[in-house]
C-alpha positions as CSV (number, residue, x, y, z in Angstrom):
1,M,-18.4,-13.8,30.0
2,N,-21.7,-12.5,28.7
3,T,-24.2,-15.4,28.7
4,E,-26.3,-13.8,25.9
5,F,-23.2,-13.8,23.7
6,L,-22.5,-17.5,24.5
7,D,-26.2,-18.4,23.8
8,L,-25.8,-16.7,20.4
9,L,-22.5,-18.5,19.7
10,A,-24.2,-21.8,20.6
11,H,-26.3,-21.5,17.4
12,K,-23.2,-22.0,15.4
13,Y,-21.7,-24.6,17.6
14,D,-24.8,-26.5,18.5
15,S,-23.2,-29.6,20.0
16,E,-20.3,-30.4,22.3
17,E,-18.6,-32.3,19.5
18,K,-18.5,-29.2,17.3
19,V,-17.0,-27.0,20.0
20,V,-14.4,-29.6,20.9
21,T,-13.5,-30.2,17.2
22,E,-13.0,-26.4,16.6
23,I,-10.8,-26.1,19.8
24,I,-8.6,-29.0,18.6
25,N,-8.4,-27.4,15.1
26,L,-7.4,-24.0,16.4
27,E,-4.9,-25.4,18.9
28,A,-3.2,-27.3,16.1
29,I,-3.1,-24.2,13.8
30,L,-1.1,-22.4,16.6
31,N,1.7,-24.8,16.1
32,L,2.1,-24.3,12.3
33,P,4.9,-22.1,11.0
34,K,3.9,-18.4,10.6
35,G,2.9,-17.4,7.0
36,T,5.0,-15.1,4.9
37,E,4.3,-11.4,5.2
38,H,5.1,-9.3,2.1
39,F,5.8,-5.5,2.6
40,V,5.6,-3.0,-0.2
41,S,5.7,0.8,0.0
42,D,5.4,4.0,-2.1
43,L,3.8,2.4,-5.1
44,H,2.7,5.8,-6.5
45,G,0.5,4.5,-9.2
46,E,3.0,2.2,-10.8
47,Y,0.5,-0.6,-11.3
48,H,2.5,-2.9,-13.7
49,A,5.6,-2.9,-11.5
50,F,3.5,-3.6,-8.5
51,Q,1.6,-6.4,-10.3
52,H,4.8,-8.1,-11.1
53,V,6.2,-7.9,-7.6
54,L,2.8,-9.2,-6.3
55,R,2.8,-12.1,-8.8
56,N,6.3,-13.3,-8.1
57,G,6.0,-12.7,-4.4
58,S,9.3,-10.7,-4.5
59,G,11.1,-13.9,-5.6
60,R,9.2,-16.4,-3.4
61,V,7.6,-18.1,-6.3
62,K,11.0,-18.6,-8.1
63,E,12.5,-19.9,-4.8
64,K,9.8,-22.6,-4.4
65,I,10.2,-23.7,-8.1
66,K,14.0,-23.9,-7.7
67,D,13.7,-25.9,-4.5
68,L,11.5,-28.4,-6.2
69,F,12.8,-28.7,-9.7
70,Q,16.4,-27.5,-9.8
71,D,17.6,-31.1,-10.4
72,E,14.9,-31.8,-12.9
73,L,14.6,-28.7,-15.1
74,S,17.3,-26.5,-16.8
75,D,17.6,-22.8,-15.9
76,T,15.7,-21.9,-19.0
77,E,12.9,-24.3,-18.1
78,L,12.8,-23.0,-14.6
79,N,12.4,-19.4,-15.9
80,E,9.7,-20.6,-18.4
81,F,7.8,-22.3,-15.6
82,A,8.1,-19.3,-13.3
83,T,6.8,-17.0,-16.0
84,L,3.9,-19.3,-16.5
85,V,3.0,-19.0,-12.8
86,Y,3.3,-15.1,-13.0
87,Y,1.3,-14.6,-16.2
88,P,-0.6,-17.8,-17.0
89,E,-3.0,-16.5,-19.6
90,E,-0.3,-14.7,-21.7
91,K,2.2,-17.5,-21.4
92,L,-0.3,-20.2,-22.3
93,K,-1.0,-18.4,-25.5
94,L,2.7,-18.3,-26.4
95,I,3.0,-22.0,-25.6
96,R,0.0,-22.9,-27.8
97,D,1.5,-20.9,-30.7
98,K,4.9,-22.6,-30.2
99,C,3.8,-26.2,-30.0
100,G,4.0,-27.9,-33.3
101,N,1.0,-30.3,-33.0
102,K,-1.8,-31.4,-30.7
103,Q,0.1,-34.4,-29.4
104,E,3.1,-32.2,-28.4
105,L,0.7,-29.7,-26.7
106,H,-1.1,-32.4,-24.7
107,Q,2.2,-33.9,-23.5
108,W,3.2,-30.4,-22.3
109,Y,-0.1,-30.0,-20.6
110,K,0.4,-33.4,-18.8
111,E,3.9,-32.5,-17.6
112,T,2.9,-29.0,-16.6
113,I,-0.2,-30.0,-14.6
114,D,2.0,-32.5,-12.8
115,H,4.6,-29.8,-12.0
116,M,1.8,-27.4,-10.9
117,I,0.3,-30.0,-8.5
118,K,3.7,-30.6,-6.9
119,L,4.3,-26.9,-6.6
120,I,0.9,-26.3,-4.9
121,S,1.6,-29.2,-2.5
122,Y,5.0,-27.7,-1.6
123,A,3.8,-24.1,-1.3
124,S,0.8,-25.1,0.9
125,S,2.9,-27.0,3.5
126,K,2.3,-24.4,6.1
127,Y,-1.5,-24.4,5.7
128,T,-4.4,-26.5,6.8
129,R,-6.4,-28.4,4.2
130,T,-9.3,-26.1,4.8
131,K,-7.2,-23.0,4.0
132,L,-5.8,-24.6,0.9
133,R,-9.2,-25.6,-0.3
134,K,-10.3,-22.0,-0.1
135,A,-7.4,-21.0,-2.3
136,L,-7.9,-23.5,-5.0
137,P,-9.9,-22.6,-8.2
138,E,-13.5,-23.3,-7.2
139,Q,-14.5,-25.3,-10.3
140,F,-11.7,-27.8,-9.9
141,V,-11.6,-28.2,-6.1
142,Y,-12.8,-31.8,-6.0
143,I,-10.4,-33.2,-8.6
144,L,-7.5,-31.2,-7.3
145,E,-7.9,-32.6,-3.8
146,E,-7.8,-36.0,-5.4
147,L,-4.6,-35.2,-7.2
148,L,-3.0,-33.4,-4.2
149,Y,-3.7,-36.1,-1.7
150,K,-2.8,-39.1,-3.9
151,T,-2.9,-42.6,-2.3
152,D,-1.9,-46.0,-3.8
153,E,-0.6,-44.3,-6.9
154,S,1.8,-47.1,-7.7
155,T,-0.9,-49.8,-7.7
156,N,-4.7,-49.6,-7.3
157,K,-5.4,-46.0,-8.2
158,K,-2.6,-45.1,-10.7
159,Q,-5.0,-45.3,-13.7
160,Y,-7.6,-43.3,-11.8
161,Y,-5.2,-40.3,-11.4
162,T,-4.0,-40.7,-15.0
163,K,-7.5,-40.6,-16.3
164,I,-8.4,-37.5,-14.3
165,V,-5.6,-35.5,-16.0
166,Q,-6.4,-37.0,-19.5
167,Q,-10.0,-36.0,-19.2
168,I,-9.1,-32.4,-18.1
169,I,-7.0,-32.1,-21.3
170,S,-9.4,-33.8,-23.7
171,L,-12.3,-31.7,-22.4
172,G,-10.4,-28.5,-23.1
173,Q,-10.0,-27.5,-19.5
174,A,-6.2,-27.6,-19.2
175,D,-5.7,-23.9,-19.7
176,K,-8.3,-23.0,-17.1
177,L,-6.8,-25.5,-14.6
178,I,-3.3,-24.3,-15.1
179,T,-4.4,-20.6,-14.9
180,G,-6.2,-21.4,-11.6
181,L,-3.3,-23.2,-10.2
182,A,-0.9,-20.4,-11.1
183,Y,-3.0,-17.9,-9.2
184,T,-3.4,-20.3,-6.3
185,T,0.4,-20.5,-6.1
186,Q,0.7,-16.7,-6.1
187,R,-1.7,-16.7,-3.2
188,L,0.0,-19.4,-1.2
189,V,3.5,-18.0,-1.2
190,V,2.3,-14.8,0.5
191,D,0.0,-15.1,3.5
192,H,-0.5,-11.4,4.1
193,L,0.4,-8.1,2.3
194,H,1.3,-4.9,4.0
195,V,1.2,-1.7,2.0
196,V,3.3,0.9,3.9
197,G,1.8,3.9,2.3
198,D,1.5,6.1,-0.8
199,I,-0.6,4.3,-3.4
200,Y,-1.5,7.5,-5.0
201,D,0.0,10.3,-7.1
202,R,2.8,10.6,-9.7
203,G,2.2,7.3,-11.4
204,P,-0.6,6.7,-14.0
205,E,-2.7,3.9,-12.5
206,P,-3.3,4.0,-8.7
207,D,-6.9,3.0,-9.3
208,K,-5.8,-0.3,-10.7
209,I,-3.7,-0.9,-7.7
210,M,-6.7,-0.1,-5.5
211,D,-8.8,-2.6,-7.4
212,T,-6.1,-5.2,-7.0
213,L,-5.9,-4.6,-3.2
214,I,-9.7,-4.8,-2.8
215,H,-9.7,-8.3,-4.2
216,Y,-6.5,-9.4,-2.5
217,H,-6.9,-12.2,0.0
218,S,-5.3,-10.6,3.1
219,V,-4.0,-7.0,3.2
220,D,-3.6,-3.9,5.4
221,I,-2.5,-0.4,4.5
222,Q,-0.6,2.2,6.5
223,W,-1.7,5.5,5.0
224,G,0.9,7.7,3.3
225,N,0.8,11.4,3.0
226,H,-0.5,11.2,-0.6
227,D,-3.2,8.7,0.4
228,V,-4.4,11.0,3.1
229,L,-4.6,13.8,0.6
230,W,-7.1,11.8,-1.4
231,I,-9.0,10.8,1.7
232,G,-9.2,14.4,2.7
233,A,-10.5,15.6,-0.7
234,F,-13.3,13.0,-0.5
235,A,-14.0,14.0,3.1
236,G,-14.6,17.6,1.9
237,S,-11.3,19.4,2.2
238,K,-11.0,21.8,-0.8
239,V,-7.4,22.5,-0.1
240,C,-6.6,18.7,-0.2
241,L,-8.6,18.6,-3.5
242,A,-6.6,21.5,-4.9
243,N,-3.3,19.7,-4.0
244,I,-4.4,16.5,-5.8
245,I,-5.3,18.3,-9.0
246,R,-2.1,20.4,-8.9
247,I,0.0,17.2,-8.4
248,C,-1.8,15.4,-11.2
249,A,-1.3,18.4,-13.5
250,R,2.4,18.6,-12.6
251,Y,3.0,15.0,-13.5
252,D,0.7,15.0,-16.6
253,N,-1.8,12.7,-14.8
254,L,-5.1,14.5,-15.1
255,S,-6.6,11.5,-16.8
256,I,-6.8,9.9,-13.3
257,I,-9.1,12.7,-12.2
258,E,-11.2,12.9,-15.4
259,D,-11.2,9.5,-17.1
260,V,-10.8,7.2,-14.2
261,Y,-12.9,8.9,-11.5
262,G,-15.2,10.9,-13.8
263,I,-14.5,14.3,-12.3
264,N,-15.3,17.1,-14.8
265,L,-12.4,19.5,-15.1
266,I,-14.0,21.8,-17.7
267,P,-14.9,24.4,-15.1
268,L,-11.3,24.6,-14.1
269,L,-10.1,24.7,-17.7
270,N,-12.5,27.6,-18.5
271,L,-11.1,29.5,-15.5
272,A,-7.6,28.8,-16.5
273,E,-8.1,29.9,-20.2
274,K,-9.5,33.2,-19.0
275,Y,-6.7,34.2,-16.6
276,Y,-3.5,32.3,-17.4
277,E,-0.9,32.1,-20.2
278,D,2.0,29.7,-20.9
279,N,4.5,29.5,-18.0
280,P,7.7,27.4,-18.0
281,A,7.5,26.7,-14.3
282,F,4.1,25.0,-14.7
283,R,4.6,22.8,-17.7
284,P,3.9,19.2,-16.9
285,K,6.6,16.7,-16.1
286,S,5.6,13.7,-18.3
287,L,6.9,10.3,-17.5
288,S,4.7,8.6,-20.1
289,D,5.7,7.5,-23.6
290,K,2.4,9.0,-24.9
291,K,3.1,12.4,-26.4
292,K,0.6,15.2,-26.1
293,S,0.0,18.0,-28.6
294,D,1.2,21.5,-27.9
295,Q,-2.4,22.6,-27.4
296,E,-3.0,19.9,-24.7
297,L,0.3,20.8,-22.9
298,L,-0.7,24.5,-22.9
299,Q,-4.1,23.7,-21.4
300,I,-2.5,21.6,-18.7
301,T,0.0,24.4,-18.0
302,K,-2.8,26.9,-17.6
303,M,-4.8,24.6,-15.3
304,H,-1.7,23.9,-13.3
305,Q,-1.3,27.6,-12.6
306,A,-5.0,28.1,-11.8
307,I,-5.2,25.3,-9.3
308,A,-1.9,26.2,-7.7
309,M,-3.0,29.7,-7.0
310,I,-6.3,28.4,-5.6
311,Q,-4.4,26.1,-3.3
312,F,-2.2,28.9,-1.9
313,K,-5.3,31.0,-1.2
314,L,-7.1,28.1,0.5
315,E,-4.2,27.4,2.8
316,M,-4.3,30.9,4.3
317,P,-7.6,30.8,6.3
318,I,-6.6,27.4,7.8
319,I,-3.3,28.8,9.0
320,K,-4.9,31.8,10.6
321,R,-7.7,30.0,12.4
322,R,-5.3,27.3,13.7
323,P,-2.4,29.2,15.3
324,Y,-1.2,26.1,17.0
325,F,-0.4,24.7,13.5
326,N,2.6,27.1,13.8
327,M,2.5,27.9,10.1
328,S,2.2,31.7,9.9
329,E,5.5,31.9,7.9
330,R,3.6,30.1,5.1
331,L,1.3,33.0,4.6
332,L,3.5,33.8,1.6
333,L,1.0,35.7,-0.5
334,E,0.9,38.3,2.2
335,K,4.7,38.7,2.1
336,I,4.9,39.7,-1.6
337,D,5.5,43.2,-2.9
338,Y,3.4,42.9,-6.0
339,D,4.7,46.2,-7.5
340,K,8.4,45.0,-7.2
341,N,7.6,41.4,-7.8
342,E,9.6,40.5,-4.7
343,I,9.0,38.4,-1.6
344,K,10.5,38.8,1.9
345,T,10.8,35.4,3.7
346,N,13.2,34.0,6.3
347,G,14.8,37.4,6.7
348,K,15.8,37.8,3.1
349,T,14.3,39.4,0.0
350,Y,14.0,37.4,-3.2
351,Q,13.1,38.3,-6.8
352,L,10.1,36.3,-8.0
353,E,10.0,34.7,-11.5
354,N,7.4,32.9,-13.6
355,T,4.7,34.5,-11.6
356,C,0.9,34.1,-12.3
357,F,-0.8,36.4,-9.8
358,T,-3.6,37.7,-12.1
359,T,-6.4,36.5,-9.8
360,I,-4.8,37.9,-6.6
361,N,-6.1,41.0,-4.8
362,P,-2.9,42.4,-3.1
363,E,-5.1,43.9,-0.4
364,Q,-6.7,40.5,0.4
365,P,-4.4,37.9,-1.2
366,G,-6.1,34.9,0.4
367,E,-9.5,35.8,-1.0
368,L,-10.9,33.5,-3.7
369,L,-12.5,35.1,-6.8
370,E,-16.2,34.2,-7.0
371,E,-15.3,32.2,-10.1
372,E,-12.7,30.3,-8.2
373,E,-15.1,29.5,-5.4
374,Q,-17.7,28.2,-7.9
375,V,-15.1,26.0,-9.6
376,M,-14.0,24.4,-6.3
377,N,-17.6,23.9,-5.2
378,K,-18.3,22.1,-8.5
379,L,-15.1,20.0,-8.3
380,L,-15.9,18.9,-4.7
381,F,-19.4,17.9,-5.8
382,Y,-18.0,15.8,-8.6
383,V,-15.4,14.2,-6.2
384,Q,-18.0,13.3,-3.6
385,H,-20.3,11.8,-6.1
386,S,-17.8,9.6,-7.9
387,E,-18.9,6.0,-7.2
388,K,-15.5,4.5,-8.0
389,L,-13.6,7.0,-5.8
390,A,-16.1,6.3,-3.0
391,R,-15.4,2.6,-3.3
392,H,-11.6,3.2,-3.2
393,M,-11.7,5.7,-0.3
394,N,-14.0,3.5,1.8
395,F,-11.6,0.6,1.3
396,L,-8.6,2.8,2.3
397,M,-10.4,3.7,5.5
398,K,-11.5,0.1,6.2
399,K,-8.1,-1.4,5.7
400,G,-6.0,1.6,6.7
401,S,-4.4,3.2,9.7
402,L,-1.7,5.7,10.5
403,Y,0.5,3.0,12.0
404,L,0.2,-0.7,12.7
405,K,1.7,-3.0,15.3
406,Y,1.9,-6.4,13.6
407,N,3.9,-9.4,14.8
408,G,6.1,-7.3,17.0
409,N,7.0,-4.8,14.3
410,L,5.9,-1.1,14.0
411,L,4.7,-0.2,10.4
412,I,4.5,3.5,9.7
413,H,4.8,5.3,6.4
414,G,6.6,8.5,7.5
415,C,8.1,9.1,11.0
416,I,7.5,9.6,14.7
417,P,8.1,13.3,15.3
418,I,11.1,13.7,17.7
419,D,13.5,16.4,18.7
420,E,17.3,16.5,18.4
421,N,17.6,14.6,21.7
422,G,15.4,11.8,20.5
423,N,12.5,12.8,22.7
424,M,8.9,12.8,21.4
425,E,7.9,16.2,20.0
426,K,4.9,17.7,21.7
427,M,2.0,19.3,19.8
428,V,-0.8,21.4,21.4
429,I,-4.2,20.9,19.9
430,E,-7.1,22.8,21.4
431,N,-5.2,23.3,24.7
432,N,-4.4,19.6,25.0
433,T,-0.8,18.3,24.6
434,Y,0.0,15.2,22.6
435,S,3.2,13.4,21.7
436,G,4.4,10.0,20.4
437,R,1.8,7.3,20.1
438,E,-0.9,9.6,21.6
439,L,-0.2,12.2,18.9
440,L,-0.7,9.7,16.1
441,D,-3.8,8.4,17.7
442,I,-5.4,11.9,17.9
443,F,-4.4,12.5,14.2
444,E,-6.2,9.3,13.2
445,H,-9.2,10.2,15.3
446,Y,-9.6,13.5,13.5
447,L,-9.0,11.8,10.1
448,R,-11.8,9.3,10.7
449,H,-14.1,11.9,12.1
450,S,-13.6,14.1,9.0
451,F,-14.3,11.1,6.7
452,A,-17.4,10.2,8.6
453,H,-18.8,13.7,8.5
454,P,-18.1,15.2,5.1
455,E,-20.9,17.7,5.6
456,E,-18.8,19.5,8.2
457,I,-16.8,22.2,6.4
458,D,-13.8,24.2,7.9
459,D,-14.0,22.2,11.1
460,L,-10.9,21.1,13.1
461,A,-11.0,17.5,11.8
462,T,-11.0,18.6,8.1
463,D,-8.2,21.1,8.8
464,M,-6.2,18.4,10.6
465,V,-6.3,16.2,7.5
466,W,-4.5,19.0,5.6
467,Y,-2.1,19.3,8.4
468,L,-1.2,15.7,8.1
469,W,-0.2,16.4,4.5
470,T,2.0,19.4,5.2
471,G,2.4,20.1,9.0
472,E,5.7,20.2,10.9
473,Y,4.6,17.5,13.5
474,S,2.7,15.4,11.0
475,S,3.9,11.8,11.2
476,L,3.3,11.6,7.4
477,F,5.2,14.7,6.3
478,G,8.1,14.9,8.7
479,K,9.5,18.2,7.5
480,R,9.6,21.8,8.8
481,A,7.7,23.2,5.8
482,M,6.6,22.3,2.3
483,T,8.3,24.7,-0.1
484,T,6.0,24.3,-3.1
485,F,5.6,28.0,-3.6
486,E,9.4,28.6,-3.5
487,R,10.1,25.9,-6.1
488,Y,7.6,27.5,-8.5
489,F,8.6,31.1,-8.1
490,I,12.1,31.6,-6.5
491,K,15.2,30.7,-8.4
492,D,17.5,30.6,-5.4
493,K,17.5,26.9,-4.5
494,E,18.4,27.5,-0.8
495,T,14.7,28.4,-0.4
496,H,13.7,25.0,-1.9
497,E,15.2,23.0,0.9
498,E,12.7,21.1,3.1
499,I,14.3,20.6,6.5
500,K,13.5,17.1,7.8
501,N,12.5,16.1,11.3
502,P,15.4,14.9,13.3
503,Y,13.9,11.4,13.2
504,F,15.4,10.9,9.7
505,H,19.0,11.1,10.9
506,L,18.4,9.8,14.5
507,R,16.8,6.6,13.1
508,E,20.3,5.5,12.2
509,K,21.0,4.9,15.9
510,E,19.7,1.8,17.6
511,E,18.9,3.5,20.9
512,N,16.4,5.9,19.3
513,C,14.6,3.1,17.4
514,R,14.4,1.1,20.7
515,K,12.9,4.1,22.4
516,I,10.3,4.4,19.7
517,L,9.4,0.7,19.8
518,A,9.0,1.0,23.6
519,E,6.7,4.1,23.1
520,F,4.4,1.8,21.1
521,N,4.6,-1.0,23.7
522,L,6.6,-3.3,21.5
523,N,9.6,-5.3,22.5
524,P,12.8,-3.4,21.6
525,D,14.8,-6.6,21.6
526,E,12.7,-8.3,18.9
527,G,10.8,-5.5,17.1
528,H,11.7,-3.5,14.0
529,I,10.4,-0.2,12.6
530,I,9.4,-0.5,8.9
531,N,9.3,2.8,7.0
532,G,8.5,4.1,3.6
533,H,8.2,7.8,2.5
534,T,11.9,8.7,1.9
535,P,13.6,7.2,-1.1
536,V,16.8,5.4,-0.2
537,R,19.6,6.6,-2.5
538,E,21.3,3.2,-3.0
539,I,23.1,4.7,-6.0
540,K,25.0,6.8,-3.5
541,G,25.7,4.0,-1.0
542,E,22.8,4.6,1.4
543,N,21.8,1.5,3.3
544,P,18.0,0.8,3.8
545,I,18.8,-1.4,6.8
546,K,19.7,1.0,9.7
547,A,20.3,0.9,13.5
548,N,21.7,-2.6,13.5
549,G,18.6,-3.9,11.8
550,K,16.0,-2.2,14.0
551,M,15.0,0.2,11.2
552,I,14.2,-0.9,7.6
553,V,13.3,1.7,5.0
554,I,11.6,0.1,1.9
555,D,11.0,3.2,-0.3
556,G,13.6,2.5,-3.0
557,G,11.9,4.1,-6.0
558,F,8.8,2.3,-7.3
559,S,7.9,5.7,-8.8
560,K,9.8,6.3,-12.0
561,A,10.2,9.9,-10.9
562,Y,12.6,8.8,-8.2
563,Q,14.5,6.0,-10.0
564,S,17.3,8.3,-11.2
565,K,18.0,9.3,-7.6
566,T,17.7,5.8,-6.0
567,G,19.4,3.7,-8.7
568,I,16.9,0.9,-8.3
569,A,13.1,0.5,-8.7
570,G,11.9,-0.2,-5.2
571,Y,12.5,-2.4,-2.2
572,T,10.2,-5.0,-0.8
573,L,10.4,-7.0,2.4
574,L,9.7,-10.6,3.2
575,Y,9.1,-11.9,6.7
576,N,8.5,-15.7,7.1
577,S,9.0,-18.2,9.9
578,C,12.8,-18.3,9.2
579,G,13.5,-14.5,9.3
580,I,13.4,-11.2,7.4
581,Q,14.8,-10.6,3.9
582,L,15.0,-7.3,2.0
583,V,14.7,-7.5,-1.7
584,A,15.9,-4.8,-4.1
585,H,14.2,-4.5,-7.5
586,E,15.6,-3.5,-10.9
587,K,13.6,-1.4,-13.2
588,F,10.5,-3.1,-14.5
589,N,10.2,-2.5,-18.3
590,S,7.2,-4.5,-19.4
591,K,5.2,-7.7,-19.0
592,K,6.3,-8.5,-22.6
593,D,9.9,-8.4,-21.4
594,V,9.2,-11.0,-18.7
595,L,7.2,-13.3,-21.0
596,L,9.8,-13.3,-23.8
597,K,13.1,-13.0,-21.8
598,G,12.1,-14.5,-18.5
599,S,13.6,-11.4,-16.7
600,D,12.4,-11.2,-13.1
601,V,13.5,-7.6,-12.1
602,L,15.0,-8.8,-8.8
603,S,18.5,-8.0,-7.7
604,V,20.1,-8.6,-4.3
605,K,18.3,-10.2,-1.4
606,R,19.7,-9.2,2.0
607,L,19.2,-11.0,5.2
608,V,18.0,-8.6,7.8
609,E,17.5,-11.1,10.6
610,K,17.4,-14.9,10.9
611,E,15.1,-16.6,13.4
612,L,17.0,-19.0,15.7
613,E,13.9,-21.1,15.9
614,S,11.1,-21.2,13.3
615,K,8.4,-18.8,14.4
616,K,5.0,-20.3,14.8
617,V,1.5,-18.9,14.4
618,L,1.2,-18.9,18.2
619,E,3.7,-16.0,18.3
620,T,1.8,-13.8,15.8
621,N,-1.1,-11.4,15.8
622,V,-3.2,-14.2,14.2
623,G,-2.1,-16.5,17.1
624,E,-3.3,-13.9,19.6
625,R,-6.7,-13.8,17.9
626,L,-6.9,-17.6,17.8
627,L,-6.1,-17.8,21.5
628,Q,-9.0,-15.4,22.2
629,E,-11.3,-17.6,20.1
630,I,-10.1,-20.7,22.0
631,S,-10.8,-19.0,25.3
632,V,-14.3,-18.1,24.2
633,L,-15.0,-21.7,22.9
634,K,-13.8,-23.1,26.2
635,S,-16.2,-20.8,28.0
636,L,-19.0,-21.9,25.7
637,L,-18.1,-25.6,26.4
638,E,-18.2,-25.1,30.1
639,Y,-21.3,-22.9,30.1
640,R,-23.5,-24.9,27.7
641,Y,-22.3,-28.5,27.5
642,I,-20.3,-29.4,30.6
643,S,-22.8,-27.7,32.9
644,L,-25.6,-29.4,31.0
645,D,-24.0,-32.8,31.5
646,Q,-23.6,-32.1,35.2
647,S,-27.3,-31.1,35.4
648,L,-28.4,-34.2,33.7
649,Q,-26.3,-36.4,36.1
650,T,-27.7,-34.5,39.1
651,N,-31.3,-35.0,37.9
652,G,-30.7,-38.6,36.9
């Protein structure tokens, strides 16, 4: 081992006793039960539904409360207490308003603080005191440790503990303490959060989800196709940027662009007003209760057309300069007979409807007008100079990856491109052939390069980010082609179909999932593949648990746009020392509903797999890291302190 590194480490552990103590501590932690992992996917801007799932730990908080107090509290009281843990500030206000007098309120404070302390003690049973201390509200750490680790309560120190609680209440600190303990409980029931892709698009508040994740205690992200679109736009891809604005216009979500990230859309609006009229195919799909005026809807409709046509034009030079993307059939603007208003594609001729081709030169359909070019330059400048967007995209890159191997499982948003025989699809990029894990690794390499070099325009890395959004062998898209153009302009729905990669039906078979796990050097006997991306239509009897439990799909419809198809409002997954559970969620209406009715928007929990023996930290990714730390500390011990003792003995 590098002696310079060991000398540097010795500044932190400057005595043999400190090294030995840390080794003992880490060895002991290895034998604790593994913490609970919480998996969510396809949040699509649904901040309030996500917040509720995060606060209740997909039912873990309620489980802990029932375990402790089911013989002590009624069902109504259990629900009231659980709601207090989820939304402490709001629930405390309701309690204060409800209590008839000060004495009644103080008695409630006393009982609730006692319940909270018991709950914290129970929820922290897997953790060291050091880890618990870090989770406690900072201003109350000292007195909470006294209450958590009570001794001699029945005799010498009973009045001491009683006085602590009395003083908290009399000094007006009870609300702050209860609130702090509620958030500590939320943190303790989930050790680590996995977001398996698609934070952005469709829903109204992806920025608030990002702010929540930035402050979450332990999280990783597997990028979804919509997340990569935003990363690509920030990295300098104009075609990714055009896609973002088009999707936001389509779902009446332009406020994300303008109000949240401060990107000025006036240049686009001016262009749209000049060239476009009303068009039924481009009217926004609003999922919000807030109604817009006819004038506002008309403006969005015009902007929607303007940015869609810019997008179709921007795609064409990429397709032509990257023939190995194999997308020449998507050069649709060149396949149009503009006099007859017809298009020939896939060997058939179709009549076009709701067209908006006023900015297209039939001789050079992929050429941007000078005005369109100026608009995109301005929009890209605004995007790359948005401080808030920069903060969110940097966090996505820091915590994100295309796939993750974690505790024996493979987490990936979309798919592993395979053929009908279950073999890894091969893609040639710049005369090199990639497949399976290598293909995903090269995709991620180009994505990170593009993000690190936003000044490089029209380079392979930037083009590859767009390919991840829409390419045939993209692990995030997983379809033969994206038929956006057809859905706007061709009535015949056979042209709208997006043919999925064979992965999506072959993942039903255990042998294929085992092959994929082996490709990523994971144990096929123990590992699972955890997917998002494709909504599970539970309403039609589709099972999210596939291939004898080797495949778990957790996109069940967080996005309101999908809930009519799925019949539920999302799946989440819990993996603790005892096994894996899938949780289905009913539609989340509002926080007010939870506060007043105690509704918890959980439905059925399904056991995916039960551990025969409780899994320990030793068997996890964290355990692997701790073993490495122990090895380094033992090297330090031998290098600095044992060798020093031997030297002293020799000289003596």
